[in-house]
C-alpha positions as CSV (number, residue, x, y, z in Angstrom):
1,X,2.2,-15.2,33.4
2,X,1.3,-15.8,29.7
3,X,-2.4,-16.6,29.4
4,X,-3.3,-18.7,26.4
5,X,-6.5,-16.6,25.8
6,X,-4.7,-13.4,25.9
7,X,-3.7,-13.5,22.4
8,X,-7.1,-14.0,21.1
9,X,-8.7,-11.5,23.2
10,X,-6.3,-8.9,21.8
11,X,-7.7,-10.1,18.2
12,X,-11.2,-9.9,19.3
13,X,-10.9,-6.6,20.9
14,X,-9.4,-5.0,17.7
15,X,-12.4,-6.4,15.8
16,X,-14.9,-5.6,18.3
17,X,-14.1,-2.0,19.0
18,X,-13.3,-1.0,15.4
19,X,-14.9,1.4,12.8
20,X,-15.8,0.4,9.5
21,X,-12.5,0.3,7.1
22,X,-11.8,3.8,5.9
23,X,-10.2,3.6,2.7
24,X,-7.8,6.2,1.8
25,X,-6.4,7.2,5.2
26,X,-3.2,5.7,6.7
27,X,0.5,6.0,5.8
28,X,2.4,4.4,2.6
29,X,5.4,2.5,3.1
30,X,7.6,2.2,-0.3
31,X,9.1,-1.1,-0.5
32,X,11.3,-3.1,-3.0
33,X,11.3,-6.9,-4.3
34,X,14.4,-8.7,-4.0
35,X,15.7,-12.5,-4.4
36,X,13.7,-14.9,-6.1
37,X,13.4,-18.0,-8.4
38,X,13.5,-16.7,-11.9
39,X,16.9,-15.4,-13.1
40,X,16.8,-12.0,-14.9
41,X,17.2,-14.0,-18.3
42,X,14.2,-15.9,-17.7
43,X,15.2,-19.3,-16.3
44,X,13.8,-21.3,-13.4
45,X,16.5,-21.1,-10.4
46,X,15.8,-24.4,-9.3
47,X,17.9,-24.4,-6.1
48,X,16.6,-21.2,-5.0
49,X,13.1,-22.5,-5.6
50,X,14.1,-25.4,-3.4
51,X,15.3,-23.3,-0.8
52,X,12.0,-21.4,-0.8
53,X,9.8,-24.3,-0.5
54,X,12.3,-25.6,2.6
55,X,11.9,-22.2,4.3
56,X,8.0,-22.1,3.9
57,X,7.7,-25.6,5.2
58,X,9.6,-24.8,8.6
59,X,8.2,-21.2,8.9
60,X,4.6,-23.0,9.0
61,X,6.0,-25.6,10.9
62,X,7.0,-23.0,13.6
63,X,3.7,-21.1,13.1
64,X,1.8,-24.5,13.9
65,X,3.8,-25.0,17.1
66,X,3.2,-21.8,18.1
67,X,-0.4,-22.2,17.8
68,X,-0.4,-25.3,19.7
69,X,1.3,-23.6,22.6
70,X,-0.9,-20.4,22.6
71,X,-3.8,-21.6,21.9
72,X,-3.9,-25.6,21.5
73,X,-4.8,-27.9,18.6
74,X,-8.5,-27.2,18.7
75,X,-7.4,-24.2,16.8
76,X,-5.9,-26.2,14.0
77,X,-7.8,-26.6,10.6
78,X,-8.7,-30.1,9.9
79,X,-5.9,-32.5,8.9
80,X,-3.2,-30.1,10.1
81,X,-0.3,-31.3,12.1
82,X,3.4,-30.1,13.0
83,X,5.4,-31.7,10.2
84,X,9.1,-32.6,10.6
85,X,12.0,-30.1,10.1
86,X,12.4,-30.0,6.2
87,X,15.9,-30.1,5.0
88,X,17.4,-29.0,1.7
89,X,18.1,-31.2,-0.7
90,X,20.2,-29.8,-3.8
91,X,18.5,-30.6,-7.4
92,X,20.0,-33.7,-8.9
93,X,22.5,-33.5,-11.9
94,X,20.1,-35.5,-14.0
95,X,17.9,-32.7,-14.1
96,X,18.3,-29.7,-16.8
97,X,20.0,-27.2,-14.3
98,X,23.6,-26.7,-16.1
99,X,22.4,-23.4,-17.1
100,X,21.9,-22.2,-13.7
101,X,25.5,-22.4,-13.3
102,X,26.0,-19.3,-15.6
103,X,23.5,-17.3,-14.1
104,X,24.0,-13.6,-12.0
105,X,22.9,-13.5,-8.7
106,X,19.2,-12.5,-9.5
107,X,18.0,-9.2,-7.8
108,X,15.0,-9.0,-9.6
109,X,12.8,-11.9,-8.6
110,X,9.9,-12.0,-6.0
111,X,10.9,-13.9,-2.9
112,X,10.0,-11.3,-0.4
113,X,9.1,-7.6,-0.2
114,X,11.4,-5.3,1.9
115,X,11.3,-1.6,3.3
116,X,12.8,0.2,5.9
117,X,11.7,0.4,9.7
118,X,13.8,2.2,12.5
119,X,14.1,0.7,16.0
120,X,15.5,2.3,19.3
121,X,16.2,5.6,20.4
122,X,18.1,7.2,18.5
123,X,16.4,5.3,15.7
124,X,18.5,2.7,13.9
125,X,17.2,1.5,10.3
126,X,16.9,-2.0,9.1
127,X,15.9,-3.3,5.8
128,X,12.8,-5.6,6.8
129,X,10.4,-8.2,5.3
130,X,7.2,-7.4,5.6
131,X,5.3,-11.1,6.3
132,X,1.7,-11.6,6.3
133,X,2.2,-15.4,7.1
134,X,4.1,-14.8,10.5
135,X,3.9,-12.7,13.5
136,X,7.2,-11.7,14.9
137,X,9.7,-9.1,14.6
138,X,13.4,-9.6,14.6
139,X,16.7,-8.2,13.3
140,X,20.7,-9.2,14.0
141,X,21.9,-8.0,16.8
142,X,25.4,-6.6,17.5
143,X,26.5,-9.5,19.4
144,X,25.4,-11.7,16.4
145,X,27.8,-14.5,16.2
146,X,26.9,-16.1,12.6
147,X,28.9,-15.1,9.6
148,X,25.6,-14.4,7.9
149,X,25.4,-11.3,10.1
150,X,28.7,-9.7,8.9
151,X,26.9,-7.5,6.4
152,X,23.4,-6.5,8.2
153,X,22.5,-3.7,10.0
154,X,22.3,-4.7,13.8
155,X,20.9,-3.5,17.0
156,X,22.8,-2.4,19.7
157,X,20.7,-2.4,23.0
158,X,23.3,-0.3,25.1
159,X,22.6,2.3,22.0
160,X,19.2,2.7,22.8
161,X,17.6,4.4,25.7
162,X,14.6,3.0,25.2
163,X,15.6,-0.8,24.7
164,X,14.7,-3.1,27.5
165,X,15.4,-6.7,27.7
166,X,12.8,-9.1,29.0
167,X,12.8,-12.6,30.1
168,X,12.7,-15.4,27.8
169,X,14.2,-16.4,24.2
170,X,13.3,-16.2,20.4
171,X,14.2,-19.2,18.4
172,X,13.2,-20.7,14.7
173,X,14.9,-23.7,13.4
174,X,15.9,-23.8,9.6
175,X,16.7,-26.5,7.2
176,X,20.3,-26.4,7.5
177,X,20.3,-27.2,10.9
178,X,20.9,-23.8,12.2
179,X,18.4,-21.7,14.0
180,X,17.5,-17.8,14.5
181,X,17.9,-17.3,17.9
182,X,18.2,-14.3,20.5
183,X,17.0,-12.8,23.5
184,X,14.0,-10.9,23.9
185,X,13.8,-7.1,23.9
186,X,11.1,-4.4,23.8
187,X,11.9,-0.8,22.1
188,X,10.4,1.9,20.1
189,X,9.6,0.7,16.4
190,X,8.7,2.8,13.8
191,X,7.6,2.3,10.1
192,X,7.1,5.2,8.0
193,X,6.4,7.5,11.0
194,X,3.8,5.2,12.5
195,X,5.4,4.8,15.9
196,X,4.9,2.5,18.7
197,X,6.5,2.2,22.3
198,X,7.4,-0.8,24.1
199,X,7.2,-3.2,21.0
200,X,8.1,-6.9,21.7
201,X,11.0,-8.2,19.3
202,X,14.5,-10.0,19.2
203,X,17.6,-8.9,18.3
204,X,19.1,-12.4,17.3
205,X,22.5,-13.7,17.9
206,X,22.6,-16.2,15.4
207,X,21.0,-16.5,12.0
208,X,20.9,-19.2,9.3
209,X,23.4,-18.8,6.2
210,X,20.6,-18.5,3.8
211,X,19.9,-15.0,5.0
212,X,23.8,-13.9,4.3
213,X,23.4,-13.3,0.8
214,X,20.0,-11.5,1.0
215,X,19.8,-7.7,1.4
216,X,17.4,-7.7,4.0
217,X,18.2,-7.6,7.7
218,X,15.1,-9.1,9.3
219,X,11.4,-9.9,9.2
220,X,8.3,-8.1,10.5
221,X,5.5,-10.7,11.0
222,X,1.9,-8.7,10.2
223,X,-0.6,-12.2,11.1
224,X,-2.1,-12.7,14.2
225,X,-0.8,-12.7,17.5
226,X,-2.2,-16.3,18.2
227,X,1.2,-17.4,16.0
228,X,3.5,-15.2,17.9
229,X,6.6,-17.1,19.0
230,X,7.4,-14.3,21.4
231,X,3.9,-14.6,22.8
232,X,3.5,-10.9,22.2
233,X,1.6,-8.3,20.1
234,X,2.9,-8.2,16.4
235,X,3.8,-4.6,15.5
236,X,0.9,-3.6,13.7
237,X,-1.8,-4.9,16.5
238,X,0.4,-2.5,18.9
239,X,0.1,0.5,16.6
240,X,-3.8,-0.2,16.7
241,X,-3.9,-0.7,20.2
242,X,-1.7,2.4,21.0
243,X,-3.3,4.7,18.8
244,X,-0.7,5.2,16.0
245,X,-3.0,4.1,13.3
246,X,-6.7,5.0,13.5
247,X,-8.0,1.6,11.4
248,X,-6.7,-1.6,12.1
249,X,-6.4,-2.3,8.2
250,X,-3.4,-2.4,6.0
251,X,-2.7,-2.8,2.1
252,X,-0.4,-4.2,-0.1
253,X,0.5,-3.4,-3.7
254,X,3.4,-6.0,-4.9
255,X,4.7,-4.9,-8.7
256,X,7.7,-4.7,-10.6
257,X,7.7,-1.1,-9.5
258,X,5.8,1.2,-7.1
259,X,5.2,-1.4,-4.5
260,X,3.8,-0.2,-1.3
261,X,2.7,-1.3,2.2
262,X,0.0,1.0,3.4
263,X,-0.6,0.9,7.6
264,X,-3.9,2.1,8.9
265,X,-6.3,1.7,5.8
266,X,-6.1,1.4,2.0
267,X,-4.7,3.7,-0.9
268,X,-7.3,4.3,-3.1
269,X,-4.9,5.8,-5.6
270,X,-3.7,2.3,-6.3
271,X,-6.9,0.5,-7.1
272,X,-10.1,0.9,-8.6
273,X,-13.6,-0.2,-7.5
274,X,-14.5,-1.5,-4.1
275,X,-12.7,-4.1,-2.1
276,X,-14.2,-7.4,-2.1
277,X,-13.9,-8.7,1.6
278,X,-14.1,-12.3,3.1
279,X,-14.1,-13.4,6.4
280,X,-11.1,-14.8,8.4
281,X,-11.8,-18.2,9.3
282,X,-8.4,-19.6,10.7
283,X,-6.9,-18.8,14.3
284,X,-3.6,-17.1,13.4
285,X,-3.4,-16.7,9.4
286,X,-5.0,-14.5,6.9
287,X,-7.3,-17.5,6.1
288,X,-10.3,-17.2,4.1
289,X,-12.7,-20.3,2.8
290,X,-15.1,-21.0,0.0
291,X,-12.4,-20.9,-2.4
292,X,-12.4,-22.3,-6.0
293,X,-9.6,-22.7,-8.5
294,X,-10.7,-22.0,-12.1
295,X,-9.1,-22.3,-15.3
296,X,-11.1,-19.6,-17.5
297,X,-14.8,-20.3,-16.8
298,X,-14.3,-24.2,-15.9
299,X,-13.9,-24.7,-11.9
300,X,-11.2,-27.4,-11.7
301,X,-11.2,-27.5,-7.6
302,X,-13.5,-26.0,-5.0
303,X,-14.2,-25.9,-1.1
304,X,-10.9,-25.4,0.1
305,X,-9.3,-22.9,2.8
306,X,-6.7,-20.2,1.6
307,X,-4.1,-18.5,3.6
308,X,-2.9,-15.1,1.8
309,X,1.3,-15.2,2.8
310,X,3.2,-12.1,1.4
311,X,6.2,-13.9,2.8
312,X,6.4,-16.4,-0.3
313,X,6.6,-16.2,-3.9
314,X,5.1,-19.9,-4.2
315,X,1.6,-20.8,-4.4
316,X,0.9,-24.3,-2.6
317,X,-1.6,-26.8,-2.5
318,X,-2.5,-30.2,-1.3
319,X,-0.5,-32.5,-3.8
320,X,-3.0,-34.4,-5.0
321,X,-5.2,-31.2,-5.6
322,X,-2.3,-29.8,-7.4
323,X,-2.0,-33.0,-9.6
324,X,-6.0,-32.8,-10.4
325,X,-5.2,-29.0,-11.4
326,X,-2.3,-29.5,-13.7
327,X,-4.0,-32.4,-15.6
328,X,-6.3,-29.4,-16.7
329,X,-3.0,-27.7,-18.3
330,X,-2.1,-29.5,-21.7
331,X,1.3,-31.1,-22.0
332,X,1.8,-30.3,-18.1
333,X,4.0,-33.1,-16.1
334,X,5.7,-33.7,-13.0
335,X,9.1,-31.8,-13.0
336,X,10.4,-32.4,-9.1
337,X,8.2,-34.6,-7.0
338,X,10.2,-33.6,-4.0
339,X,9.2,-30.3,-4.0
340,X,5.8,-30.1,-6.1
341,X,6.9,-28.5,-9.0
342,X,5.3,-29.1,-12.5
343,X,6.2,-28.0,-16.1
344,X,4.4,-27.3,-19.1
345,X,5.1,-26.2,-22.5
346,X,6.6,-22.7,-23.0
347,X,4.7,-22.1,-26.0
348,X,1.2,-22.6,-23.7
349,X,1.8,-20.4,-20.5
350,X,-1.9,-20.4,-19.0
351,X,-3.1,-16.8,-18.8
352,X,-6.6,-17.7,-17.4
353,X,-5.6,-19.4,-14.1
354,X,-7.8,-17.8,-11.3
355,X,-9.1,-17.8,-7.7
356,X,-12.5,-17.1,-6.8
357,X,-14.3,-16.5,-3.1
358,X,-17.7,-16.3,-4.3
359,X,-17.1,-13.1,-6.0
360,X,-15.1,-12.0,-8.9
361,X,-12.5,-14.4,-10.3
362,X,-8.9,-13.0,-9.6
363,X,-6.6,-14.1,-12.5
364,X,-3.0,-14.6,-12.4
365,X,-1.2,-13.1,-15.6
366,X,0.9,-15.7,-17.6
367,X,3.7,-13.5,-16.6
368,X,3.4,-14.4,-12.8
369,X,2.3,-18.0,-13.4
370,X,5.5,-18.7,-15.4
371,X,8.3,-19.3,-13.0
372,X,10.7,-19.4,-16.0
373,X,12.4,-22.0,-18.2
374,X,13.6,-25.4,-17.1
375,X,14.6,-25.9,-20.9
376,X,14.5,-24.7,-24.0
377,X,10.9,-25.8,-24.2
378,X,9.5,-26.4,-20.7
379,X,8.5,-23.6,-18.2
380,X,7.8,-24.1,-14.6
381,X,4.3,-23.4,-12.8
382,X,3.9,-21.2,-9.7
383,X,1.4,-23.5,-8.2
384,X,3.4,-26.5,-6.4
385,X,2.1,-29.5,-4.6
386,X,3.5,-29.4,-1.2
387,X,2.0,-30.5,2.3
388,X,2.7,-27.4,4.7
389,X,1.0,-29.1,7.5
390,X,-1.7,-26.5,7.3
391,X,-4.4,-28.9,6.8
392,X,-5.9,-31.2,4.3
393,X,-8.0,-28.7,2.4
394,X,-5.9,-25.5,2.7
395,X,-3.8,-23.9,0.3
396,X,-1.2,-20.8,0.8
397,X,-1.2,-18.1,-2.1
398,X,1.9,-16.3,-2.3
399,X,2.6,-13.1,-4.2
400,X,2.7,-14.8,-7.5
401,X,-1.3,-14.4,-6.5
402,X,-0.8,-11.1,-4.7
403,X,1.0,-9.2,-7.6
404,X,-2.5,-9.7,-9.6
405,X,-4.8,-7.9,-6.8
406,X,-4.6,-5.1,-4.4
407,X,-4.8,-6.8,-0.8
408,X,-6.4,-5.6,1.9
409,X,-5.9,-7.0,5.6
410,X,-8.4,-5.9,8.4
411,X,-8.2,-6.7,12.1
412,X,-11.0,-4.3,12.5
413,X,-13.7,-6.4,10.1
414,X,-11.4,-9.8,10.8
415,X,-11.2,-10.1,7.1
416,X,-9.1,-10.1,3.9
417,X,-10.1,-8.4,0.7
418,X,-8.8,-8.0,-3.1
419,X,-9.7,-5.1,-5.4
420,X,-8.4,-4.5,-9.2
421,X,-5.2,-2.6,-9.4
422,X,-5.0,0.4,-11.6
């Protein structure tokens, strides 16, 4: 029988029994970026951006459902709630989107970050999105009936001597009315030689059409077990519990080239100086408090929570707070009210937007703050005003922020840290 406290206990055991963070020990996992919200020729892909917003809203809707079921609403941030399912609405023809009809499929954006894992015995390879904003592993099944599965690598339980079906089902709803659904299995899972046994996952039998055009096969969540839909230990927690990694720490470098997930420590070859750590304050999420948003030396907003999420490229804040922020950007104006995007003059892209947690201010480059041109003179900002249901004073920082830092996530010390990239 599942006990609500079991997932919290796992996280606490990892923290209580951990040794201090050991830098430079671990296993590197190279990976690459794929679809994004900026075309190769520098235009804002509004349609893809809306799809990302809807995906993120529904992902975190499911996270809140999981958190309520696994722990209870007492674990919610102030003002957090389970939002209705978000539905995709294409951009209207009145907006300057005609340029998008001429674009090629963008394989150079930063919507998600993918690397190869192996599942089963013998091992079957899958291209996976490593997501710090969720906590489950799923890949397509050989029994998948969705057309979006046709070009995916698929898990065949009859081909693995270590695969075992378990009770229950896995299900996440998406904006087009479809679901990612499937049975529950355990099997051997390996990431860059870090191998765990009896890992819970779902070989899904239906997937959303949204995934059909994407190179990735599935997703591996790296958040806390309290937001697991499967109600089981996520892969990295299992790796620590089984001794496959010595340290319950992993690090991310996200960049145009040389991107890496580092399991079991942090890769000192990729950053300079020490890592500035901050304690995790949220149940289930890599959430840290006491944040401020700065524009140069000016503090625009302060005293809010931040969730670090590698599964999106967008930075989200409460709509009113985001409106306050853009008032500090000369010439900015609301571009898409429904999805919270703002524009500003392309001739004056801000290069001094940063987040601070009481130590160093971590600045976002102009290139990462700019999502591309909406017209010949107007560009779109990476910060969007959307209520994801995570709390009234809670922001979510995607890879538009993470690309500017080396990010470290420690179950051992229950903290998130940042360092200067080399």
